Every structure is written in structure tokens, then in C-alpha cells.
C-alpha positions in Angstrom: -104.8 12.6 67.4 -101.2 12.3 66.7 -99.0 10.7 69.3 -95.7 12.3 70.5 -93.8 9.6 68.7 -95.3 10.4 65.4 -94.6 14.1 65.8 -91.0 13.4 66.6 -90.7 11.1 63.6 -92.2 13.7 61.3 -89.8 16.4 62.5 -86.8 14.1 61.9 -88.1 13.2 58.5 -88.3 16.9 57.5 -84.8 17.5 58.8 -83.4 14.6 56.8 -85.3 15.9 53.7 -83.8 19.4 54.1 -80.3 18.0 54.5 -80.8 15.9 51.4 -81.9 19.1 49.5 -78.8 21.0 50.8 -76.5 18.2 49.8 -78.0 18.0 46.3 -77.8 21.7 45.9 -74.1 21.6 47.0 -73.2 19.1 44.3 -74.9 21.3 41.7 -74.1 24.9 43.1 -71.3 24.8 45.7 -71.4 28.6 46.4 -75.1 28.4 47.0 -74.5 25.5 49.5 -71.9 27.6 51.4 -74.3 30.5 51.6 -77.1 28.2 52.9 -74.9 26.1 55.2 -72.4 28.6 56.8 -73.7 32.1 56.5 -71.7 33.9 59.2 -68.1 32.8 58.3 -68.7 33.7 54.6 -70.1 37.1 55.4 -66.9 37.9 57.4 -64.6 36.7 54.6 -66.5 38.7 51.9 -66.2 42.0 53.8 -62.4 41.6 54.1 -61.9 40.7 50.5 -64.2 43.6 49.3 -62.1 46.1 51.4 -58.8 44.8 50.0 -60.2 44.8 46.5 -61.4 48.4 46.8 -58.0 49.6 48.1 -56.2 47.8 45.2 -58.7 49.3 42.8 -58.1 52.8 44.1 -54.4 52.5 43.9 -54.6 51.2 40.4 -56.9 54.0 39.4 -54.6 56.6 40.9 -51.5 55.1 39.2 -53.3 55.1 35.8 -54.4 58.7 36.3 -50.9 59.9 37.2 -49.4 58.1 34.2 -52.0 59.7 31.9 -51.3 63.1 33.5 -47.5 62.7 32.8 -48.2 61.7 29.2 -50.4 64.7 28.8 -47.9 67.0 30.3 -45.1 65.7 28.0 -47.3 66.2 24.9 -48.9 69.5 25.8 -46.6 71.1 28.3 -44.9 73.5 25.9 -45.7 76.7 24.0 -44.1 79.5 22.1 -44.0 83.1 23.1 -42.5 86.3 21.5 -40.2 87.9 24.1 -38.9 91.2 22.7 -37.2 90.5 19.3 -36.8 86.8 20.2 -39.1 83.8 19.7 -38.9 81.6 22.8 -40.0 78.0 23.5 -41.4 77.6 27.0 -41.9 74.1 28.6 -42.8 72.6 31.9 -41.5 69.1 32.9 -41.7 67.1 36.1 -38.6 67.5 38.3 -37.5 66.6 41.8 -35.6 69.9 42.2 -37.8 72.4 40.4 -35.7 75.5 39.2 -35.7 77.4 36.0 -33.3 77.2 33.0 -32.9 79.8 30.3 -31.2 78.3 27.2 -29.5 80.5 24.7 -28.1 78.2 22.0 -25.3 77.9 21.1 -23.9 80.1 23.9 -25.1 78.0 26.8 -27.7 78.5 29.5 -28.6 80.1 32.8 -29.8 78.0 35.8 -32.0 79.8 38.3 -32.9 78.4 41.8 -36.3 80.0 41.4 -38.5 77.4 43.3 -38.5 74.0 44.9 -41.8 72.6 43.5 -41.8 69.4 41.4 -41.9 71.2 38.1 -39.0 72.5 36.0 -39.5 75.6 33.8 -37.4 75.8 30.7 -37.1 78.9 28.5 -35.3 78.4 25.2 -34.5 81.4 23.0 -34.9 79.9 19.5 -34.4 82.7 17.0 -34.1 86.5 16.5 -37.0 87.8 14.5 -35.7 90.3 11.9 -38.9 92.2 11.6 -39.2 92.8 15.3 -35.5 93.8 15.5 -36.0 96.3 12.8 -39.1 97.7 14.7 -36.9 98.2 17.8 -34.4 100.2 15.8 -37.1 102.1 13.9 -38.7 103.1 17.2 -35.6 104.9 18.3 -34.0 102.0 20.2 -36.2 102.5 23.4 -34.7 99.4 25.1 -36.2 100.4 28.5 -39.7 100.0 27.0 -38.6 96.8 25.2 -37.4 95.4 28.6 -40.8 96.2 30.3 -42.6 94.6 27.4 -40.4 91.5 27.5 -41.3 91.0 31.2 -45.0 91.3 30.5 -44.7 88.9 27.5 -42.8 86.4 29.6 -45.5 86.5 32.4 -48.2 86.0 29.8 -46.3 83.1 28.3 -45.7 81.4 31.7 -49.4 81.8 32.7 -50.6 80.4 29.4 -48.1 77.6 29.7 -49.3 76.7 33.2 -53.0 76.6 32.1 -52.1 74.6 29.0 -50.0 72.1 30.9 -52.7 71.6 33.6 -55.4 71.1 30.9 -53.3 68.7 28.9 -52.4 66.7 32.0 -56.0 66.5 33.1 -57.2 65.5 29.6 -54.4 62.8 29.4 -55.4 61.3 32.7 -59.1 61.1 31.9 -58.5 59.6 28.5 -56.2 56.9 29.9 -58.5 56.1 32.8 -61.5 55.9 30.5 -59.6 53.5 28.2 -58.5 51.2 31.0 -61.7 51.1 33.2 -64.4 52.1 30.7 -66.7 53.7 33.2 -67.7 57.3 33.8 -67.4 56.9 37.5 -63.7 55.9 37.4 -63.0 58.5 34.8 -64.4 61.3 37.0 -62.5 60.0 40.0 -59.3 60.0 38.0 -59.9 63.6 37.0 -60.4 64.6 40.6 -57.2 62.9 41.6 -55.2 64.8 38.9 -56.8 68.1 39.9 -55.6 67.5 43.5 -52.1 66.7 42.3 -51.9 69.7 40.0 -53.2 72.0 42.7 -50.5 70.6 45.1 -47.8 71.2 42.6 -48.9 74.8 41.9 -49.2 75.5 45.6 -45.7 74.1 46.3 -44.2 76.2 43.5 -45.9 79.4 44.6 -44.9 78.9 48.3 -41.3 78.2 47.4 -40.9 80.9 44.7 -37.7 83.0 45.2 -37.7 86.2 43.0 -34.2 87.1 44.2 -32.8 84.0 42.4 -32.5 86.0 39.1 -29.6 87.9 40.7 -27.6 84.8 41.3 -27.7 82.6 38.2 -25.5 79.6 37.5 -23.9 79.9 34.1 -23.4 76.9 31.7 -21.5 76.5 28.5 -20.0 79.7 27.0 -21.9 81.8 29.4 -19.6 80.7 32.1 -17.4 83.6 30.9 -20.3 86.1 31.1 -19.5 87.4 34.6 -16.0 88.2 33.5 -17.1 89.9 30.3 -20.2 92.0 31.3 -20.2 91.8 35.1 -22.7 90.3 37.4 -26.4 91.3 37.7 -25.8 94.0 40.4 -23.1 95.7 38.3 -25.4 95.7 35.3 -28.1 97.4 37.5 -25.6 100.0 38.7 -24.4 100.8 35.2 -27.6 100.3 33.4 -27.3 103.4 31.1 -23.9 102.2 29.8 -25.0 98.7 29.1 -28.2 100.0 27.5 -26.1 102.1 25.1 -23.9 99.1 24.2 -26.9 96.8 23.8 -28.7 99.3 21.6 -25.6 99.5 19.3 -25.4 95.7 19.1 -29.1 95.4 18.2 -28.7 98.1 15.6 -25.7 96.4 13.9 -27.4 93.0 14.1 -30.4 94.4 12.2 -28.1 95.9 9.6 -26.4 92.5 9.1 -29.6 90.6 8.7 -30.9 93.2 6.3 -28.0 92.7 3.9 -28.3 88.9 3.5 -31.2 89.2 1.0 -29.4 92.0 -1.0 -26.6 89.9 -2.4 -26.3 90.4 -6.2 -27.1 87.5 -8.5 -24.2 86.6 -10.8 -24.2 83.8 -13.4 -20.6 82.4 -13.6 -19.1 80.2 -16.3 -20.8 76.8 -15.9 -17.6 75.0 -17.0 -15.6 76.3 -14.0 -15.2 74.6 -10.7 -16.2 77.1 -8.0 -14.8 76.9 -4.5 -16.3 79.1 -1.8 -13.5 80.2 0.7 -14.7 81.1 4.2 -12.8 81.5 7.5 -13.1 82.7 11.1 -16.9 82.4 11.5 -16.4 82.8 15.3 -19.9 81.6 16.1 -21.8 84.5 14.4 -25.3 83.2 13.7 -25.8 85.7 10.9 -22.9 84.4 9.0 -24.6 81.1 8.0 -27.3 83.0 6.1 -24.7 84.8 4.1 -22.8 81.6 3.3 -26.0 79.7 2.2 -27.1 82.7 0.0 -23.7 82.9 -1.8 -23.5 79.1 -2.1 -26.9 78.9 -3.7 -26.8 82.0 -5.9 -23.4 81.3 -7.3 -23.9 77.5 -7.4 -20.6 76.7 -5.8 -19.2 73.1 -6.0 -17.0 73.1 -2.8 -16.8 75.1 0.4 -13.3 75.5 2.0 -13.2 76.6 5.6 -9.8 77.6 7.0 -10.8 77.4 10.7 -12.1 79.3 13.8 -15.6 78.2 13.1 -16.2 78.4 16.9 -15.1 80.8 19.6 -14.2 78.7 22.6 -14.2 75.2 21.2 -16.7 74.0 23.9 -19.3 71.3 23.7 -22.4 73.6 23.6 -20.9 75.3 20.4 -21.1 71.9 18.6 -24.7 72.7 17.6 -23.5 75.7 15.6 -21.7 73.5 13.0 -25.0 71.6 12.3 -25.6 74.3 9.6 -22.9 72.6 7.5 -25.2 69.9 6.3 -27.6 72.4 4.9 -25.1 73.5 2.3 -25.4 70.2 0.4 -21.9 70.5 -1.1 -18.6 69.1 0.0 -17.3 71.0 3.0 -13.5 71.0 3.6 -12.3 72.2 7.0 -9.1 72.7 8.9 -9.0 73.5 12.7 -8.2 77.0 13.9 -6.7 78.1 17.1 -10.2 78.7 18.6 -11.4 75.2 17.5 -10.9 72.2 19.8 -10.8 68.5 19.1 -14.5 68.6 20.1 -15.2 71.1 17.4 -13.3 69.1 14.8 -15.3 65.9 15.8 -18.6 67.8 15.5 -17.6 69.0 12.0 -16.6 65.5 11.0 -20.1 64.2 12.0 -21.7 66.3 9.3 -22.5 64.1 6.2 -20.9 66.5 3.7 -17.8 67.5 5.7 -14.2 66.4 5.4 -11.8 67.4 8.2 -8.2 67.7 6.9 -5.5 67.3 9.4 -2.2 66.6 7.6 -4.1 64.7 5.0 -5.3 65.1 1.4 -8.5 64.6 -0.5 -9.7 65.0 -4.1 -13.1 66.6 -4.8 -14.5 67.5 -8.2 -11.1 66.9 -9.8 -9.2 69.2 -7.4 -6.8 67.8 -4.9 -6.7 69.5 -1.5 -4.3 69.2 1.4 -4.7 70.7 4.9 -3.5 70.7 8.4 -5.1 72.1 11.6 -3.6 74.8 13.7 -1.4 73.2 16.4 -2.5 75.8 19.0 -5.6 76.0 21.1 -5.9 79.5 22.4 -9.5 80.6 22.7 -8.8 82.9 25.6 -7.9 86.3 24.4 -5.5 86.7 27.3 -3.4 83.9 26.1 -0.3 85.0 24.2 -0.7 83.3 20.8 2.3 85.0 19.2 5.3 83.9 21.4 8.3 82.2 19.7 7.4 78.7 20.9 3.9 78.9 19.4 5.2 80.6 16.3 7.7 77.7 15.8 4.9 75.2 16.3 2.8 76.8 13.5 5.8 76.8 11.1 6.5 73.1 12.0 2.9 72.3 11.0 3.4 73.9 7.6 6.6 71.8 7.2 4.6 68.6 8.0 2.0 69.5 5.4 4.8 70.3 2.8 6.2 66.7 3.3 2.7 65.3 3.0 2.1 67.2 -0.3 5.5 66.0 -1.6 4.6 62.4 -0.8 1.2 62.7 -2.4 0.6 60.4 -5.5 -1.5 63.3 -7.0 -0.3 66.8 -7.4 -2.0 69.0 -4.8 -3.8 72.0 -6.2 -4.9 73.8 -3.0 -3.5 73.7 0.5 -5.5 74.8 3.6 -4.0 76.2 6.7 -5.4 78.5 9.4 -2.5 80.9 10.2 -0.7 82.3 7.1 2.6 81.7 9.0 2.1 78.0 8.2 2.0 78.8 4.5 5.7 79.8 4.5 7.1 76.2 4.2 4.6 75.5 1.3 6.2 78.1 -1.0 7.1 76.3 -4.2 5.4 73.1 -3.0 1.8 74.0 -3.8 0.4 76.5 -6.3 -2.3 77.9 -4.0 -2.6 78.2 -0.2 -5.7 79.4 1.5 -5.6 80.8 5.1 -7.4 83.0 7.6 -6.8 84.0 11.2 -5.9 87.7 10.6 -9.5 88.9 10.0 -8.3 90.9 7.1 -8.2 90.1 3.4 -4.7 90.0 1.7 -3.3 88.4 -1.5 0.5 87.8 -2.0 3.0 85.6 -3.8 5.5 83.6 -1.8 9.1 83.4 -3.1 10.8 80.0 -2.4 14.4 80.4 -1.3 15.6 77.4 0.8 15.8 74.0 -0.9 13.4 71.4 0.4 14.6 67.8 0.4 12.3 65.6 -1.6 11.5 62.3 0.2 13.0 59.3 -1.5 9.6 57.5 -1.7 7.8 60.5 -3.3 6.6 60.0 -6.9 8.4 62.2 -9.4 5.3 64.1 -10.7 4.2 65.1 -7.2 5.2 68.7 -7.6 4.9 70.7 -10.8 5.3 74.3 -9.8 6.1 76.8 -12.6 5.0 79.9 -10.5 5.5 81.3 -7.1 2.9 80.1 -4.5 -0.2 82.2 -4.3 -1.3 82.9 -0.7 -4.9 84.1 -0.2 -5.8 85.2 3.3 -9.5 85.5 3.9 -11.2 88.1 6.2 -13.6 87.0 8.9 -16.7 85.5 7.4 -18.3 86.0 10.8 -17.3 89.6 11.1 -14.9 88.4 13.9 -17.9 86.9 15.7 -20.4 88.5 18.1 -17.6 90.7 19.6 -17.3 92.4 16.3 -20.8 93.8 16.7 -19.8 95.9 19.6 -17.8 98.4 17.6 -19.5 101.4 15.9 -18.7 99.9 12.5 -18.7 96.1 12.7 -16.1 94.1 10.7 -17.4 93.1 7.3 -18.5 89.5 6.7 -15.9 88.5 4.1 -15.8 85.5 1.8 -14.5 84.7 -1.7 -15.4 82.5 -4.7 -12.5 80.9 -6.5 -12.8 79.8 -10.2 -10.7 76.9 -11.5 -10.6 75.9 -15.2 -10.4 72.3 -16.5 -6.7 72.2 -16.1 -7.2 73.0 -12.3 -5.7 76.5 -12.6 -7.1 79.4 -10.7 -8.3 81.9 -13.3 -10.4 84.3 -11.3 -11.9 85.0 -7.9 -14.7 87.2 -6.5 -14.3 89.1 -3.2 -17.6 89.6 -1.4 -18.1 91.8 1.6 -21.3 92.2 3.6 -22.0 95.3 5.7 -18.4 96.4 5.3 -19.0 100.1 6.2 -21.6 99.5 9.0 -24.4 100.2 6.4 -26.7 97.8 4.6 -24.2 97.3 1.8 -23.0 94.3 -0.1 -20.0 94.6 -2.5 -18.6 92.1 -5.0 -15.4 92.6 -6.9 -14.1 90.3 -9.7 -10.4 89.7 -10.0 -8.7 88.0 -13.0 -5.6 86.1 -12.1 -2.7 86.6 -14.6 0.4 84.5 -14.9 3.1 85.3 -12.4 5.5 87.6 -14.1 8.2 87.2 -11.5 8.2 83.4 -11.4 11.6 82.0 -10.5 13.0 78.8 -12.0 11.2 75.7 -10.6 12.8 74.4 -7.4 11.9 72.3 -4.4 11.9 74.8 -1.6 10.1 75.5 1.6 10.7 78.8 3.5 10.0 82.0 1.5 11.5 85.4 1.5 9.2 88.4 2.2 6.2 88.1 -0.2 5.6 90.4 -3.1 2.3 91.7 -4.3 -0.1 89.7 -6.5 -0.4 90.5 -10.1 -4.1 90.6 -10.7 -6.5 92.6 -12.8 -9.6 93.7 -10.9 -13.0 94.1 -12.6 -15.5 96.9 -11.8 -17.0 96.6 -8.3 -20.6 95.4 -8.0 -22.6 96.5 -4.9 -26.1 95.9 -3.7 -28.1 97.7 -1.0 
């Protein structure tokens, strides 16, 4: 029988043994020792850390899902849709203010306060489809039906865009969450988060949608002038029949113009001649560039000379219009017109093949050109551009260019001005002056009369002028712009090709007119330039007397339909 002393000794020995085991385990496995020695404090710390870690994990998962959704929306949140005769680009982008914008390059845009949801709808009219435009005209011009169809097409495009954007956002979120966390559970949770976000955005957009916003648009770019030109939306509604008739006429004429571009006759010129394509007064007509490119390619021109008014208002949105210059792939010489601003000239100068002449000279393919921009900036038709002060400014610009030509180390072959009035001081100074501005083709000879004082530092061979100066005023290559389409018979798209021989003399020129009678007609007429029979004795002079007619022999007219 064991005594109480022995029992107490045995219990103490077991306690000492357990403590030794715990101490030994602590040296080998500290975490195990903490779990065995102090269970309650560790359990409390573990629960707090696990809760914090779960919250941080959830926040990180949500952030990754949102980032993936935004990436997906940026990549897939756009689609194309045919709206009437136009092909439109529709896109949805995240925004704090919502709203809808309708872009009509290069004219500008309309801003509509359509909703307050965190998604911005952008509709961009990219191009006018020739086949659909012809179909409208062939169908009798039922623009009311076209309008209803356009609304249905727009609704279809917006619905498809919403579904496509939601799908691409969800897919982007799940892919990014899967790549970061690499578990199905987190991927599914991320997808649910994005579904909730997209549903909230759609609900906010639907609840704040304002259909009446279309009656009160905010105009940007050139469309700022739209209310003054065509009236506000209420007036258009009240006078719908009148506007429909005008719109039908414009659509019909646009279709005719597009139809003539491919009908230009093919002509094989003398390969030894230097060919200069003279254009002027494009006035922002989008159909004009197709004609210019076709002529430049079919006639294999070496240089394009533009005598101004490439834009209509000289505004920043119009700068995109001049981007077509680089597609011509030949040197493009340009002088500013009275509708072109410094912004327009800077946009032209950025084109890799363009040279802006402003009281300066340049030599291209052996021909030396001089040019000066119009000193006026009068894009508003209500501005009086013919008063005495402005007339004097134009004449002064011609005198400045005459002095520049006289001081040139190389004889100048061609001078470029916008207004023919600026050509008067160049009579007897330069053999050929190209101009525009009047939207009508004319050819004349300028008689020098008042002596012009030769600068003392000008080289003696600077001017060698045996004939009167030839002034060639081009018509409007843009048919006077989009306003020209409003008439029953739109102005022709006019341009010319000038042929220079190896001695830099103008030997012939072709006059080309597109749609000149309002029909799908293209005409080309060759003119042979003969020596000036009425050439006065050579003299240094500036201001001409009234011009006489050109001595030229026309060749038979070539037309295409």
C-alpha cells in the first residue's frame, strides 16, 4: 500500500515530466508549444486576424474584378450599326456624368443630357454609304420611312451594344480574377460582383433617362452655327415638310456626286511633262477628296497646288478634313484662303507632303513656286469681304509677294494667291498666277502698266518675262462646299491639270468638271496654250490694266457618264 507521501511524489514527478516535454517541444516547434501552453489567448488572436484577412481578401477580389470589368468594357464596349445611309460607330465608356454625344466629323458634335448614369454613350457617324444612298433615291426619296427605320436601327444598335458591353465586362473580370487568384470560387465571386455592378449601372441609367433631352442639344464645333442655319428642333418639327423636301434634294445631289467619281475618263498624258493639279475652294466637301484622288492617280500628277479655302469656318474640328492630303502621296502646295484660319494652315503644315506658302518660295520637280495667304479671315457670310479696306489689304499682299519674287535667286514660274485681286501686282513679275475664291473658272492675261522698282539686292536674272502674265482662276473643287448641294443644280466640282515642258513653260491644261449640270456627268476639255500675241515689251511693272482674253486653242471635249 502506497503512502500519501509516495503518491504526492509521483504526481509531482509526472508534472515535472510533462513540463520537460512541453519545454522540449517548444524548442523544436514553437507554434505547437503556444497551442499547448496558452490555448485561450491564441484562439482569440486567431479569430481577429482571420476576420481582418477575409475583409482584405474581399476588397482585393472586388478591386481586381472591377479592374477586369473596365478592361473588358474598353476592349469590347463598341460596335458598328447602319443608321439610314450612314455607318455609325457606337461605344459605351465609364463616366461620372453620363450623357450622350453624337459626333459628325468634321462638322462637330451634339451633346445630349440624356441620363445621369455612370456610362457615356457615344455615336459617331463614320461614313455615308453610296449604295444605301442610291437606294433611298431609287425608292422615291421616302425620307419619313427612312427616319423611322433609322430610329429602329439605332435602338437595335444600342441594345446590342449594351449586351456586348456587359458580356465583355463580365468576361474581362472573370479572366483577371482567375489569373490573380487561380481558384474557381474566387472567379465565381468576382463574376457575381460584376453582375451586381452592371445591374446597378443599368438601373441608374434607366431611372434617370430623359427622352426630352433630344430637343435641347448642346452644339460643338461647326454645329454651333446649326441653330442659326436650320432652326432649333421645335422649328424643324413645325416645318417638317419643308425641311424634308430640302433634305431629299441634298441626298439626291450627294448621290449624284458620288456616282460621278468613278466615271472620270482615263487619259495618258505625255510622260515628259511635269503635271500640276490645280484645286481651290474645297469648302469642307467630303465628296471632293474622292475626285481629287481619282484625278491625281489616273493622270499621274507630280504636284498638287491648292489656292485656299480648304475649310469653311477655320475651326479646330475641321482640322481632321485636311488629313486626306497625306493620301495623295505627291507634294501639296497650299496658300491660305479667307475661310482658312491659322489653325487650318497649321493643320495643313503637319501633313508630311504639304508645303504652306506664306510670302515664301519653294522649288518642286524643277518648278519654282511662290505664294502668299489671303490677309483676311471672313468665314461668316454676313461679313463684308469686299469693302475698300479689305480690298486694299489683298492688293498689298500681292505687292509683298511681287517683292519676294523679285528678290528670289531663282526665276519664279508659278505664283499662288487666293483672291485674283492679289494677282494684279504680279503682272509682268511672274509668267503664271493661279487663284480661286470666285467659284467660277476664268482665264485672262494681265497687262503690266505701272513700273515696279526692282530691289537693289535682287539678282539680275530674277525676272525674265517676255509675255503678259497669265491668270488662271479655278472654280470650286468642292462645289462651293456642302451649301452648294442645296440648290437644284449644285455647282460643279472643278479642277485643272497644267502641263509644263522641260523649259518650265505652260504648254497645255485640262479643265475637268464633275456633275456640272446636276447630272452624273464628267467633262474634260484640253486647251493648248499658244504664245501671247499681244505681249508688250518686257518691263518691271506691278499693277495691270483691265485684262484681255487668253489666246488658247481648245481641243474636243471628252465627257463620261
